[in-house]
N, CA, C and O atoms as a GROMACS GRO file, in nm:
protein
  620
    1MET      N    1   0.085  -0.119   0.000
    1MET     CA    2   0.000   0.000   0.000
    1MET      C    3   0.089   0.125   0.000
    1MET      O    4   0.191   0.131   0.068
    2ALA      N    5   0.047   0.221  -0.076
    2ALA     CA    6   0.126   0.344  -0.092
    2ALA      C    7   0.122   0.427   0.037
    2ALA      O    8   0.023   0.429   0.110
    3LYS      N    9   0.233   0.495   0.062
    3LYS     CA   10   0.245   0.585   0.176
    3LYS      C   11   0.143   0.698   0.161
    3LYS      O   12   0.116   0.745   0.051
    4LYS      N   13   0.086   0.741   0.273
    4LYS     CA   14  -0.018   0.843   0.271
    4LYS      C   15   0.041   0.983   0.256
    4LYS      O   16   0.110   1.032   0.346
    5LEU      N   17   0.016   1.045   0.144
    5LEU     CA   18   0.050   1.185   0.126
    5LEU      C   19  -0.075   1.265   0.156
    5LEU      O   20  -0.186   1.221   0.127
    6THR      N   21  -0.057   1.383   0.213
    6THR     CA   22  -0.172   1.467   0.245
    6THR      C   23  -0.165   1.596   0.162
    6THR      O   24  -0.057   1.637   0.119
    7PRO      N   25  -0.279   1.658   0.140
    7PRO     CA   26  -0.277   1.787   0.071
    7PRO      C   27  -0.187   1.889   0.140
    7PRO      O   28  -0.118   1.966   0.074
    8SER      N   29  -0.186   1.890   0.271
    8SER     CA   30  -0.103   1.985   0.345
    8SER      C   31   0.045   1.965   0.315
    8SER      O   32   0.118   2.061   0.293
    9LYS      N   33   0.091   1.841   0.314
    9LYS     CA   34   0.232   1.811   0.286
    9LYS      C   35   0.268   1.853   0.143
    9LYS      O   36   0.373   1.914   0.120
   10ILE      N   37   0.182   1.821   0.049
   10ILE     CA   38   0.211   1.855  -0.091
   10ILE      C   39   0.207   2.006  -0.113
   10ILE      O   40   0.290   2.060  -0.185
   11ASN      N   41   0.111   2.074  -0.052
   11ASN     CA   42   0.102   2.219  -0.069
   11ASN      C   43   0.221   2.291  -0.007
   11ASN      O   44   0.265   2.394  -0.059
   12THR      N   45   0.274   2.239   0.104
   12THR     CA   46   0.397   2.295   0.161
   12THR      C   47   0.514   2.270   0.067
   12THR      O   48   0.598   2.357   0.047
   13PHE      N   49   0.519   2.150   0.008
   13PHE     CA   50   0.621   2.116  -0.091
   13PHE      C   51   0.617   2.218  -0.206
   13PHE      O   52   0.722   2.264  -0.252
   14LEU      N   53   0.497   2.252  -0.253
   14LEU     CA   54   0.483   2.349  -0.362
   14LEU      C   55   0.547   2.483  -0.325
   14LEU      O   56   0.617   2.543  -0.406
   15LEU      N   57   0.523   2.528  -0.203
   15LEU     CA   58   0.577   2.656  -0.160
   15LEU      C   59   0.729   2.660  -0.174
   15LEU      O   60   0.784   2.760  -0.221
   16PHE      N   61   0.796   2.552  -0.134
   16PHE     CA   62   0.942   2.553  -0.133
   16PHE      C   63   1.006   2.501  -0.261
   16PHE      O   64   1.117   2.543  -0.295
   17LYS      N   65   0.940   2.411  -0.333
   17LYS     CA   66   1.002   2.349  -0.450
   17LYS      C   67   0.941   2.392  -0.583
   17LYS      O   68   1.007   2.383  -0.687
   18LEU      N   69   0.817   2.438  -0.582
   18LEU     CA   70   0.750   2.485  -0.704
   18LEU      C   71   0.676   2.615  -0.673
   18LEU      O   72   0.553   2.621  -0.680
   19PRO      N   73   0.751   2.720  -0.638
   19PRO     CA   74   0.684   2.843  -0.594
   19PRO      C   75   0.595   2.907  -0.700
   19PRO      O   76   0.497   2.973  -0.664
   20SER      N   77   0.625   2.891  -0.827
   20SER     CA   78   0.538   2.951  -0.929
   20SER      C   79   0.399   2.888  -0.924
   20SER      O   80   0.299   2.958  -0.943
   21ALA      N   81   0.390   2.758  -0.898
   21ALA     CA   82   0.260   2.693  -0.883
   21ALA      C   83   0.191   2.742  -0.755
   21ALA      O   84   0.072   2.774  -0.756
   22PHE      N   85   0.267   2.747  -0.647
   22PHE     CA   86   0.209   2.790  -0.519
   22PHE      C   87   0.152   2.931  -0.528
   22PHE      O   88   0.038   2.955  -0.490
   23PHE      N   89   0.232   3.026  -0.579
   23PHE     CA   90   0.187   3.164  -0.583
   23PHE      C   91   0.080   3.188  -0.690
   23PHE      O   92   0.011   3.290  -0.686
   24SER      N   93   0.067   3.096  -0.785
   24SER     CA   94  -0.042   3.104  -0.882
   24SER      C   95  -0.173   3.050  -0.824
   24SER      O   96  -0.279   3.064  -0.885
   25GLY      N   97  -0.165   2.988  -0.706
   25GLY     CA   98  -0.286   2.940  -0.638
   25GLY      C   99  -0.316   2.792  -0.658
   25GLY      O  100  -0.424   2.746  -0.621
   26VAL      N  101  -0.223   2.717  -0.717
   26VAL     CA  102  -0.244   2.574  -0.738
   26VAL      C  103  -0.239   2.503  -0.603
   26VAL      O  104  -0.143   2.520  -0.527
   27ARG      N  105  -0.344   2.423  -0.572
   27ARG     CA  106  -0.350   2.352  -0.444
   27ARG      C  107  -0.406   2.212  -0.463
   27ARG      O  108  -0.506   2.192  -0.533
   28LEU      N  109  -0.340   2.115  -0.400
   28LEU     CA  110  -0.394   1.979  -0.394
   28LEU      C  111  -0.506   1.981  -0.292
   28LEU      O  112  -0.486   2.023  -0.178
   29LYS      N  113  -0.624   1.935  -0.330
   29LYS     CA  114  -0.739   1.933  -0.240
   29LYS      C  115  -0.768   1.793  -0.187
   29LYS      O  116  -0.811   1.778  -0.073
   30GLU      N  117  -0.743   1.691  -0.270
   30GLU     CA  118  -0.777   1.555  -0.229
   30GLU      C  119  -0.685   1.457  -0.300
   30GLU      O  120  -0.651   1.475  -0.417
   31ILE      N  121  -0.645   1.353  -0.227
   31ILE     CA  122  -0.570   1.244  -0.288
   31ILE      C  123  -0.611   1.113  -0.222
   31ILE      O  124  -0.614   1.101  -0.100
   32THR      N  125  -0.641   1.015  -0.307
   32THR     CA  126  -0.668   0.879  -0.263
   32THR      C  127  -0.578   0.788  -0.345
   32THR      O  128  -0.493   0.837  -0.420
   33GLN      N  129  -0.595   0.658  -0.333
   33GLN     CA  130  -0.517   0.565  -0.414
   33GLN      C  131  -0.549   0.579  -0.562
   33GLN      O  132  -0.463   0.556  -0.646
   34GLU      N  133  -0.672   0.617  -0.595
   34GLU     CA  134  -0.715   0.622  -0.734
   34GLU      C  135  -0.727   0.762  -0.793
   34GLU      O  136  -0.711   0.779  -0.914
   35ILE      N  137  -0.755   0.862  -0.709
   35ILE     CA  138  -0.792   0.995  -0.761
   35ILE      C  139  -0.714   1.106  -0.691
   35ILE      O  140  -0.689   1.101  -0.571
   36ALA      N  141  -0.677   1.206  -0.770
   36ALA     CA  142  -0.621   1.330  -0.714
   36ALA      C  143  -0.701   1.447  -0.771
   36ALA      O  144  -0.734   1.450  -0.889
   37THR      N  145  -0.731   1.543  -0.684
   37THR     CA  146  -0.802   1.663  -0.724
   37THR      C  147  -0.719   1.785  -0.686
   37THR      O  148  -0.680   1.801  -0.570
   38VAL      N  149  -0.693   1.869  -0.784
   38VAL     CA  150  -0.616   1.992  -0.765
   38VAL      C  151  -0.704   2.108  -0.809
   38VAL      O  152  -0.773   2.098  -0.910
   39THR      N  153  -0.701   2.217  -0.734
   39THR     CA  154  -0.780   2.334  -0.772
   39THR      C  155  -0.690   2.454  -0.792
   39THR      O  156  -0.578   2.462  -0.741
   40VAL      N  157  -0.742   2.548  -0.870
   40VAL     CA  158  -0.677   2.677  -0.886
   40VAL      C  159  -0.788   2.777  -0.919
   40VAL      O  160  -0.878   2.748  -0.998
   41LYS      N  161  -0.781   2.894  -0.857
   41LYS     CA  162  -0.882   2.997  -0.880
   41LYS      C  163  -0.825   3.103  -0.973
   41LYS      O  164  -0.712   3.150  -0.956
   42HIS      N  165  -0.905   3.140  -1.072
   42HIS     CA  166  -0.867   3.247  -1.164
   42HIS      C  167  -0.854   3.377  -1.084
   42HIS      O  168  -0.949   3.422  -1.019
   43ARG      N  169  -0.735   3.437  -1.092
   43ARG     CA  170  -0.706   3.563  -1.023
   43ARG      C  171  -0.619   3.648  -1.114
   43ARG      O  172  -0.579   3.605  -1.222
   44TRP      N  173  -0.591   3.768  -1.071
   44TRP     CA  174  -0.508   3.859  -1.149
   44TRP      C  175  -0.373   3.798  -1.181
   44TRP      O  176  -0.325   3.809  -1.294
   45ILE      N  177  -0.310   3.732  -1.085
   45ILE     CA  178  -0.173   3.682  -1.102
   45ILE      C  179  -0.162   3.566  -1.201
   45ILE      O  180  -0.054   3.540  -1.253
   46ASN      N  181  -0.272   3.497  -1.228
   46ASN     CA  182  -0.266   3.380  -1.317
   46ASN      C  183  -0.356   3.394  -1.439
   46ASN      O  184  -0.391   3.294  -1.503
   47GLN      N  185  -0.392   3.516  -1.472
   47GLN     CA  186  -0.481   3.536  -1.587
   47GLN      C  187  -0.404   3.564  -1.716
   47GLN      O  188  -0.287   3.601  -1.714
   48ASN      N  189  -0.473   3.544  -1.825
   48ASN     CA  190  -0.419   3.580  -1.956
   48ASN      C  191  -0.482   3.713  -1.999
   48ASN      O  192  -0.566   3.766  -1.926
   49PRO      N  193  -0.446   3.767  -2.114
   49PRO     CA  194  -0.504   3.896  -2.156
   49PRO      C  195  -0.654   3.891  -2.183
   49PRO      O  196  -0.718   3.995  -2.198
   50PHE      N  197  -0.710   3.769  -2.191
   50PHE     CA  198  -0.853   3.753  -2.221
   50PHE      C  199  -0.935   3.735  -2.094
   50PHE      O  200  -1.052   3.697  -2.100
   51LYS      N  201  -0.872   3.762  -1.978
   51LYS     CA  202  -0.938   3.758  -1.848
   51LYS      C  203  -0.990   3.618  -1.813
   51LYS      O  204  -1.099   3.603  -1.758
   52SER      N  205  -0.910   3.519  -1.846
   52SER     CA  206  -0.938   3.382  -1.802
   52SER      C  207  -0.807   3.320  -1.754
   52SER      O  208  -0.701   3.382  -1.764
   53LEU      N  209  -0.815   3.200  -1.703
   53LEU     CA  210  -0.698   3.133  -1.646
   53LEU      C  211  -0.596   3.101  -1.754
   53LEU      O  212  -0.628   3.035  -1.853
   54TYR      N  213  -0.475   3.147  -1.734
   54TYR     CA  214  -0.365   3.128  -1.828
   54TYR      C  215  -0.342   2.978  -1.850
   54TYR      O  216  -0.349   2.899  -1.755
   55TRP      N  217  -0.314   2.940  -1.975
   55TRP     CA  218  -0.297   2.798  -2.007
   55TRP      C  219  -0.186   2.733  -1.926
   55TRP      O  220  -0.199   2.616  -1.890
   56ALA      N  221  -0.078   2.804  -1.897
   56ALA     CA  222   0.034   2.746  -1.823
   56ALA      C  223  -0.006   2.715  -1.679
   56ALA      O  224   0.042   2.618  -1.621
   57THR      N  225  -0.092   2.797  -1.622
   57THR     CA  226  -0.141   2.770  -1.486
   57THR      C  227  -0.228   2.645  -1.487
   57THR      O  228  -0.221   2.563  -1.396
   58GLN      N  229  -0.309   2.631  -1.591
   58GLN     CA  230  -0.388   2.508  -1.605
   58GLN      C  231  -0.294   2.388  -1.619
   58GLN      O  232  -0.322   2.280  -1.566
   59GLY      N  233  -0.184   2.407  -1.690
   59GLY     CA  234  -0.087   2.300  -1.706
   59GLY      C  235  -0.023   2.262  -1.575
   59GLY      O  236  -0.005   2.143  -1.547
   60MET      N  237   0.013   2.361  -1.492
   60MET     CA  238   0.073   2.329  -1.361
   60MET      C  239  -0.024   2.249  -1.275
   60MET      O  240   0.015   2.152  -1.211
   61ALA      N  241  -0.149   2.292  -1.273
   61ALA     CA  242  -0.249   2.224  -1.190
   61ALA      C  243  -0.276   2.082  -1.240
   61ALA      O  244  -0.285   1.989  -1.161
   62SER      N  245  -0.289   2.067  -1.371
   62SER     CA  246  -0.318   1.934  -1.426
   62SER      C  247  -0.198   1.840  -1.411
   62SER      O  248  -0.215   1.721  -1.386
   63GLU      N  249  -0.076   1.894  -1.427
   63GLU     CA  250   0.042   1.810  -1.408
   63GLU      C  251   0.052   1.761  -1.264
   63GLU      O  252   0.086   1.645  -1.240
   64LEU      N  253   0.022   1.849  -1.169
   64LEU     CA  254   0.023   1.808  -1.029
   64LEU      C  255  -0.080   1.699  -1.003
   64LEU      O  256  -0.052   1.604  -0.929
   65ALA      N  257  -0.198   1.710  -1.064
   65ALA     CA  258  -0.302   1.608  -1.044
   65ALA      C  259  -0.255   1.470  -1.089
   65ALA      O  260  -0.290   1.370  -1.027
   66THR      N  261  -0.177   1.464  -1.196
   66THR     CA  262  -0.126   1.335  -1.241
   66THR      C  263  -0.001   1.296  -1.164
   66THR      O  264   0.012   1.182  -1.119
   67GLY      N  265   0.091   1.389  -1.148
   67GLY     CA  266   0.220   1.360  -1.086
   67GLY      C  267   0.213   1.320  -0.940
   67GLY      O  268   0.294   1.239  -0.894
   68VAL      N  269   0.119   1.376  -0.866
   68VAL     CA  270   0.109   1.343  -0.724
   68VAL      C  271   0.070   1.197  -0.704
   68VAL      O  272   0.107   1.136  -0.604
   69LEU      N  273  -0.005   1.140  -0.798
   69LEU     CA  274  -0.038   0.997  -0.789
   69LEU      C  275   0.087   0.912  -0.811
   69LEU      O  276   0.103   0.808  -0.748
   70VAL      N  277   0.175   0.957  -0.900
   70VAL     CA  278   0.302   0.887  -0.923
   70VAL      C  279   0.390   0.899  -0.799
   70VAL      O  280   0.447   0.799  -0.754
   71ILE      N  281   0.402   1.019  -0.744
   71ILE     CA  282   0.484   1.041  -0.624
   71ILE      C  283   0.435   0.952  -0.510
   71ILE      O  284   0.514   0.887  -0.442
   72GLN      N  285   0.305   0.949  -0.490
   72GLN     CA  286   0.247   0.870  -0.381
   72GLN      C  287   0.283   0.722  -0.395
   72GLN      O  288   0.320   0.657  -0.297
   73GLU      N  289   0.271   0.670  -0.515
   73GLU     CA  290   0.299   0.527  -0.537
   73GLU      C  291   0.448   0.497  -0.523
   73GLU      O  292   0.485   0.393  -0.470
   74ILE      N  293   0.533   0.587  -0.568
   74ILE     CA  294   0.678   0.569  -0.552
   74ILE      C  295   0.713   0.569  -0.403
   74ILE      O  296   0.786   0.482  -0.356
   75GLU      N  297   0.660   0.665  -0.329
   75GLU     CA  298   0.686   0.673  -0.185
   75GLU      C  299   0.644   0.544  -0.115
   75GLU      O  300   0.716   0.493  -0.030
   76GLY      N  301   0.528   0.492  -0.151
   76GLY     CA  302   0.477   0.370  -0.089
   76GLY      C  303   0.552   0.245  -0.128
   76GLY      O  304   0.545   0.145  -0.056
   77SER      N  305   0.622   0.248  -0.240
   77SER     CA  306   0.692   0.128  -0.287
   77SER      C  307   0.818   0.099  -0.207
   77SER      O  308   0.862  -0.016  -0.200
   78GLY      N  309   0.876   0.202  -0.146
   78GLY     CA  310   1.001   0.184  -0.074
   78GLY      C  311   1.122   0.173  -0.165
   78GLY      O  312   1.234   0.152  -0.116
   79GLU      N  313   1.103   0.186  -0.294
   79GLU     CA  314   1.213   0.176  -0.391
   79GLU      C  315   1.254   0.316  -0.436
   79GLU      O  316   1.178   0.413  -0.422
   80LYS      N  317   1.374   0.324  -0.489
   80LYS     CA  318   1.421   0.450  -0.549
   80LYS      C  319   1.381   0.445  -0.697
   80LYS      O  320   1.433   0.365  -0.774
   81ILE      N  321   1.288   0.531  -0.733
   81ILE     CA  322   1.234   0.534  -0.869
   81ILE      C  323   1.234   0.678  -0.918
   81ILE      O  324   1.191   0.769  -0.846
   82SER      N  325   1.283   0.699  -1.039
   82SER     CA  326   1.279   0.833  -1.097
   82SER      C  327   1.153   0.848  -1.181
   82SER      O  328   1.097   0.751  -1.231
   83MET      N  329   1.109   0.972  -1.194
   83MET     CA  330   0.991   1.002  -1.275
   83MET      C  331   1.020   1.127  -1.358
   83MET      O  332   1.088   1.219  -1.313
   84LEU      N  333   0.965   1.128  -1.480
   84LEU     CA  334   0.990   1.239  -1.571
   84LEU      C  335   0.875   1.251  -1.670
   84LEU      O  336   0.829   1.151  -1.725
   85VAL      N  337   0.829   1.374  -1.692
   85VAL     CA  338   0.729   1.396  -1.797
   85VAL      C  339   0.801   1.385  -1.931
   85VAL      O  340   0.897   1.457  -1.957
   86ARG      N  341   0.754   1.295  -2.016
   86ARG     CA  342   0.813   1.277  -2.148
   86ARG      C  343   0.739   1.358  -2.254
   86ARG      O  344   0.800   1.409  -2.348
   87SER      N  345   0.610   1.370  -2.238
   87SER     CA  346   0.532   1.452  -2.332
   87SER      C  347   0.404   1.499  -2.264
   87SER      O  348   0.361   1.444  -2.162
   88GLN      N  349   0.347   1.602  -2.323
   88GLN     CA  350   0.225   1.662  -2.267
   88GLN      C  351   0.141   1.714  -2.382
   88GLN      O  352   0.193   1.766  -2.481
   89LYS      N  353   0.010   1.701  -2.368
   89LYS     CA  354  -0.083   1.755  -2.467
   89LYS      C  355  -0.201   1.816  -2.392
   89LYS      O  356  -0.255   1.756  -2.299
   90GLY      N  357  -0.241   1.934  -2.434
   90GLY     CA  358  -0.355   1.999  -2.372
   90GLY      C  359  -0.457   2.043  -2.474
   90GLY      O  360  -0.422   2.087  -2.584
   91THR      N  361  -0.582   2.032  -2.438
   91THR     CA  362  -0.693   2.077  -2.522
   91THR      C  363  -0.782   2.167  -2.437
   91THR      O  364  -0.818   2.132  -2.325
   92PHE      N  365  -0.817   2.282  -2.491
   92PHE     CA  366  -0.895   2.380  -2.418
   92PHE      C  367  -1.033   2.392  -2.483
   92PHE      O  368  -1.043   2.417  -2.603
   93THR      N  369  -1.137   2.373  -2.403
   93THR     CA  370  -1.272   2.363  -2.458
   93THR      C  371  -1.365   2.478  -2.417
   93THR      O  372  -1.469   2.498  -2.479
   94LYS      N  373  -1.326   2.552  -2.314
   94LYS     CA  374  -1.411   2.660  -2.265
   94LYS      C  375  -1.325   2.759  -2.187
   94LYS      O  376  -1.224   2.720  -2.128
   95LYS      N  377  -1.364   2.885  -2.186
   95LYS     CA  378  -1.294   2.987  -2.109
   95LYS      C  379  -1.296   2.946  -1.961
   95LYS      O  380  -1.401   2.916  -1.905
   96ALA      N  381  -1.177   2.947  -1.899
   96ALA     CA  382  -1.163   2.903  -1.760
   96ALA      C  383  -1.164   3.024  -1.667
   96ALA      O  384  -1.067   3.100  -1.661
   97THR      N  385  -1.273   3.041  -1.594
   97THR     CA  386  -1.285   3.147  -1.495
   97THR      C  387  -1.338   3.087  -1.366
   97THR      O  388  -1.394   2.977  -1.366
   98GLY      N  389  -1.322   3.159  -1.257
   98GLY     CA  390  -1.365   3.106  -1.128
   98GLY      C  391  -1.267   3.000  -1.079
   98GLY      O  392  -1.150   2.999  -1.118
   99ARG      N  393  -1.316   2.911  -0.992
   99ARG     CA  394  -1.231   2.803  -0.940
   99ARG      C  395  -1.241   2.682  -1.033
   99ARG      O  396  -1.350   2.635  -1.065
  100ILE      N  397  -1.125   2.634  -1.076
  100ILE     CA  398  -1.118   2.520  -1.168
  100ILE      C  399  -1.063   2.400  -1.091
  100ILE      O  400  -0.965   2.412  -1.018
  101ARG      N  401  -1.128   2.285  -1.108
  101ARG     CA  402  -1.088   2.159  -1.044
  101ARG      C  403  -1.029   2.067  -1.150
  101ARG      O  404  -1.094   2.038  -1.251
  102PHE      N  405  -0.908   2.020  -1.128
  102PHE     CA  406  -0.845   1.922  -1.217
  102PHE      C  407  -0.847   1.788  -1.147
  102PHE      O  408  -0.800   1.774  -1.034
  103ILE      N  409  -0.902   1.690  -1.216
  103ILE     CA  410  -0.917   1.558  -1.158
  103ILE      C  411  -0.844   1.455  -1.244
  103ILE      O  412  -0.861   1.450  -1.365
  104CYS      N  413  -0.763   1.373  -1.177
  104CYS     CA  414  -0.699   1.258  -1.241
  104CYS      C  415  -0.748   1.134  -1.168
  104CYS      O  416  -0.740   1.125  -1.046
  105LYS      N  417  -0.797   1.037  -1.245
  105LYS     CA  418  -0.853   0.913  -1.188
  105LYS      C  419  -0.770   0.791  -1.226
  105LYS      O  420  -0.822   0.680  -1.233
  106ASP      N  421  -0.640   0.810  -1.250
  106ASP     CA  422  -0.556   0.703  -1.303
  106ASP      C  423  -0.464   0.637  -1.200
  106ASP      O  424  -0.360   0.582  -1.236
  107GLY      N  425  -0.502   0.642  -1.072
  107GLY     CA  426  -0.418   0.585  -0.968
  107GLY      C  427  -0.389   0.437  -0.986
  107GLY      O  428  -0.276   0.394  -0.959
  108LEU      N  429  -0.485   0.359  -1.031
  108LEU     CA  430  -0.463   0.215  -1.052
  108LEU      C  431  -0.362   0.191  -1.164
  108LEU      O  432  -0.280   0.100  -1.156
  109LYS      N  433  -0.369   0.272  -1.268
  109LYS     CA  434  -0.273   0.263  -1.379
  109LYS      C  435  -0.131   0.290  -1.328
  109LYS      O  436  -0.036   0.224  -1.370
  110VAL      N  437  -0.117   0.387  -1.238
  110VAL     CA  438   0.013   0.420  -1.180
  110VAL      C  439   0.064   0.302  -1.097
  110VAL      O  440   0.180   0.262  -1.110
  111LYS      N  441  -0.022   0.247  -1.013
  111LYS     CA  442   0.015   0.134  -0.927
  111LYS      C  443   0.067   0.018  -1.011
  111LYS      O  444   0.170  -0.041  -0.979
  112ASN      N  445  -0.004  -0.016  -1.117
  112ASN     CA  446   0.037  -0.127  -1.204
  112ASN      C  447   0.172  -0.100  -1.271
  112ASN      O  448   0.254  -0.191  -1.281
  113ALA      N  449   0.195   0.022  -1.315
  113ALA     CA  450   0.321   0.056  -1.382
  113ALA      C  451   0.438   0.051  -1.284
  113ALA      O  452   0.546   0.003  -1.319
  114ILE      N  453   0.418   0.101  -1.163
  114ILE     CA  454   0.525   0.097  -1.062
  114ILE      C  455   0.557  -0.048  -1.027
  114ILE      O  456   0.674  -0.085  -1.017
  115GLU      N  457   0.455  -0.130  -1.008
  115GLU     CA  458   0.477  -0.271  -0.977
  115GLU      C  459   0.553  -0.341  -1.090
  115GLU      O  460   0.642  -0.423  -1.064
  116LYS      N  461   0.519  -0.309  -1.213
  116LYS     CA  462   0.588  -0.370  -1.327
  116LYS      C  463   0.734  -0.324  -1.336
  116LYS      O  464   0.822  -0.404  -1.365
  117ALA      N  465   0.758  -0.197  -1.310
  117ALA     CA  466   0.895  -0.144  -1.312
  117ALA      C  467   0.980  -0.215  -1.207
  117ALA      O  468   1.096  -0.250  -1.233
  118ILE      N  469   0.924  -0.236  -1.089
  118ILE     CA  470   0.996  -0.304  -0.981
  118ILE      C  471   1.020  -0.451  -1.016
  118ILE      O  472   1.130  -0.502  -0.997
  119ALA      N  473   0.918  -0.518  -1.067
  119ALA     CA  474   0.928  -0.661  -1.098
  119ALA      C  475   1.026  -0.690  -1.212
  119ALA      O  476   1.099  -0.788  -1.207
  120THR      N  477   1.027  -0.604  -1.314
  120THR     CA  478   1.109  -0.632  -1.432
  120THR      C  479   1.242  -0.556  -1.433
  120THR      O  480   1.335  -0.595  -1.503
  121GLY      N  481   1.250  -0.448  -1.356
  121GLY     CA  482   1.369  -0.364  -1.359
  121GLY      C  483   1.376  -0.276  -1.482
  121GLY      O  484   1.474  -0.204  -1.503
  122GLU      N  485   1.272  -0.281  -1.563
  122GLU     CA  486   1.267  -0.202  -1.687
  122GLU      C  487   1.184  -0.076  -1.666
  122GLU      O  488   1.087  -0.075  -1.591
  123GLY      N  489   1.226   0.031  -1.735
  123GLY     CA  490   1.150   0.154  -1.731
  123GLY      C  491   1.011   0.135  -1.790
  123GLY      O  492   0.990   0.050  -1.877
  124GLN      N  493   0.918   0.214  -1.741
  124GLN     CA  494   0.780   0.206  -1.789
  124GLN      C  495   0.735   0.344  -1.836
  124GLN      O  496   0.786   0.446  -1.791
  125SER      N  497   0.641   0.344  -1.925
  125SER     CA  498   0.581   0.467  -1.973
  125SER      C  499   0.430   0.457  -1.951
  125SER      O  500   0.368   0.359  -1.991
  126ILE      N  501   0.373   0.557  -1.887
  126ILE     CA  502   0.228   0.556  -1.864
  126ILE      C  503   0.172   0.692  -1.904
  126ILE      O  504   0.233   0.796  -1.883
  127THR      N  505   0.054   0.688  -1.962
  127THR     CA  506  -0.015   0.811  -2.000
  127THR      C  507  -0.128   0.833  -1.901
  127THR      O  508  -0.216   0.748  -1.884
  128LEU      N  509  -0.124   0.948  -1.837
  128LEU     CA  510  -0.224   0.984  -1.736
  128LEU      C  511  -0.303   1.106  -1.784
  128LEU      O  512  -0.249   1.193  -1.853
  129TYR      N  513  -0.429   1.111  -1.747
  129TYR     CA  514  -0.520   1.215  -1.792
  129TYR      C  515  -0.572   1.298  -1.676
  129TYR      O  516  -0.601   1.244  -1.569
  130ALA      N  517  -0.584   1.427  -1.697
  130ALA     CA  518  -0.647   1.517  -1.600
  130ALA      C  519  -0.743   1.607  -1.676
  130ALA      O  520  -0.710   1.661  -1.782
  131GLU      N  521  -0.860   1.622  -1.621
  131GLU     CA  522  -0.961   1.709  -1.683
  131GLU      C  523  -0.994   1.821  -1.587
  131GLU      O  524  -1.007   1.800  -1.466
  132GLY      N  525  -1.008   1.943  -1.642
  132GLY     CA  526  -1.042   2.060  -1.563
  132GLY      C  527  -1.189   2.094  -1.577
  132GLY      O  528  -1.244   2.096  -1.688
  133PHE      N  529  -1.252   2.122  -1.464
  133PHE     CA  530  -1.395   2.156  -1.461
  133PHE      C  531  -1.415   2.288  -1.390
  133PHE      O  532  -1.348   2.318  -1.290
  134ASP      N  533  -1.509   2.369  -1.443
  134ASP     CA  534  -1.540   2.495  -1.376
  134ASP      C  535  -1.641   2.469  -1.264
  134ASP      O  536  -1.678   2.355  -1.238
  135GLU      N  537  -1.684   2.577  -1.199
  135GLU     CA  538  -1.776   2.563  -1.085
  135GLU      C  539  -1.912   2.508  -1.123
  135GLU      O  540  -1.984   2.455  -1.038
  136ALA      N  541  -1.950   2.520  -1.250
  136ALA     CA  542  -2.076   2.465  -1.298
  136ALA      C  543  -2.062   2.317  -1.337
  136ALA      O  544  -2.160   2.254  -1.376
  137GLY      N  545  -1.940   2.263  -1.325
  137GLY     CA  546  -1.917   2.123  -1.361
  137GLY      C  547  -1.890   2.101  -1.508
  137GLY      O  548  -1.887   1.987  -1.554
  138GLU      N  549  -1.871   2.210  -1.584
  138GLU     CA  550  -1.843   2.198  -1.726
  138GLU      C  551  -1.694   2.185  -1.751
  138GLU      O  552  -1.613   2.251  -1.685
  139SER      N  553  -1.657   2.100  -1.845
  139SER     CA  554  -1.516   2.079  -1.878
  139SER      C  555  -1.459   2.204  -1.946
  139SER      O  556  -1.519   2.257  -2.039
  140VAL      N  557  -1.342   2.248  -1.899
  140VAL     CA  558  -1.276   2.363  -1.961
  140VAL      C  559  -1.148   2.322  -2.033
  140VAL      O  560  -1.105   2.390  -2.127
  141SER      N  561  -1.087   2.211  -1.990
  141SER     CA  562  -0.964   2.165  -2.055
  141SER      C  563  -0.936   2.020  -2.019
  141SER      O  564  -0.982   1.968  -1.918
  142ASN      N  565  -0.857   1.957  -2.106
  142ASN     CA  566  -0.814   1.818  -2.087
  142ASN      C  567  -0.664   1.812  -2.110
  142ASN      O  568  -0.613   1.872  -2.205
  143PHE      N  569  -0.595   1.742  -2.024
  143PHE     CA  570  -0.451   1.727  -2.037
  143PHE      C  571  -0.412   1.580  -2.034
  143PHE      O  572  -0.474   1.499  -1.965
  144GLU      N  573  -0.310   1.549  -2.109
  144GLU     CA  574  -0.255   1.414  -2.118
  144GLU      C  575  -0.105   1.425  -2.093
  144GLU      O  576  -0.036   1.502  -2.159
  145TYR      N  577  -0.056   1.347  -1.998
  145TYR     CA  578   0.087   1.347  -1.966
  145TYR      C  579   0.142   1.207  -1.982
  145TYR      O  580   0.087   1.111  -1.927
  146GLU      N  581   0.251   1.196  -2.057
  146GLU     CA  582   0.322   1.069  -2.063
  146GLU      C  583   0.434   1.077  -1.960
  146GLU      O  584   0.526   1.158  -1.972
  147TRP      N  585   0.424   0.993  -1.858
  147TRP     CA  586   0.525   0.987  -1.753
  147TRP      C  587   0.616   0.868  -1.777
  147TRP      O  588   0.569   0.758  -1.807
  148GLY      N  589   0.745   0.890  -1.766
  148GLY     CA  590   0.842   0.782  -1.768
  148GLY      C  591   0.884   0.753  -1.625
  148GLY      O  592   0.917   0.844  -1.549
  149ILE      N  593   0.882   0.626  -1.587
  149ILE     CA  594   0.929   0.586  -1.454
  149ILE      C  595   1.035   0.479  -1.469
  149ILE      O  596   1.026   0.393  -1.556
  150LYS      N  597   1.133   0.487  -1.383
  150LYS     CA  598   1.246   0.395  -1.397
  150LYS      C  599   1.308   0.368  -1.261
  150LYS      O  600   1.331   0.460  -1.182
  151LEU      N  601   1.333   0.241  -1.234
  151LEU     CA  602   1.400   0.200  -1.112
  151LEU      C  603   1.543   0.250  -1.116
  151LEU      O  604   1.614   0.228  -1.214
  152LYS      N  605   1.586   0.319  -1.010
  152LYS     CA  606   1.725   0.367  -1.008
  152LYS      C  607   1.818   0.251  -0.978
  152LYS      O  608   1.785   0.162  -0.901
  153LYS      N  609   1.932   0.254  -1.041
  153LYS     CA  610   2.032   0.148  -1.019
  153LYS      C  611   2.089   0.157  -0.878
  153LYS      O  612   2.116   0.265  -0.827
  154LYS      N  613   2.106   0.041  -0.817
  154LYS     CA  614   2.164   0.037  -0.682
  154LYS      C  615   2.316   0.041  -0.694
  154LYS      O  616   2.375  -0.024  -0.780
  155LYS      N  617   2.376   0.118  -0.605
  155LYS     CA  618   2.522   0.134  -0.608
  155LYS      C  619   2.591   0.027  -0.527
  155LYS      O  620   2.714   0.025  -0.519
   0.00000   0.00000   0.00000
């Protein structure tokens, strides 16, 4: 079972290790074995010239929603495993204003990939999805991240 990460621990991590995400208002709200939810509120500091949430801020929030599930599973495995975004694709479907929720439901996919990396010693590639929803529950954007995970060599 994966080690329990909390929103408070991750949000403190953002402050010290990813300050641009922290000061843009990106916050982990919920994490379970299967799902991570990250929110960000449209504000002056993270807006684009069209008075909506800047695409890069949406990218930071959606990447965190996928990446925190990978971090959680790595922590719980007890192994030294590296992780890296190999590719990213985003699609924007509606103007993002107000509070946007990014949800990733791919925790089981992450668990299986980490287990396979440990069992085989071979690097794995997994594609994780995060979708952003406005306060009315309408989709504003979809992101796809290809994560590479690899067991670190023991010295």
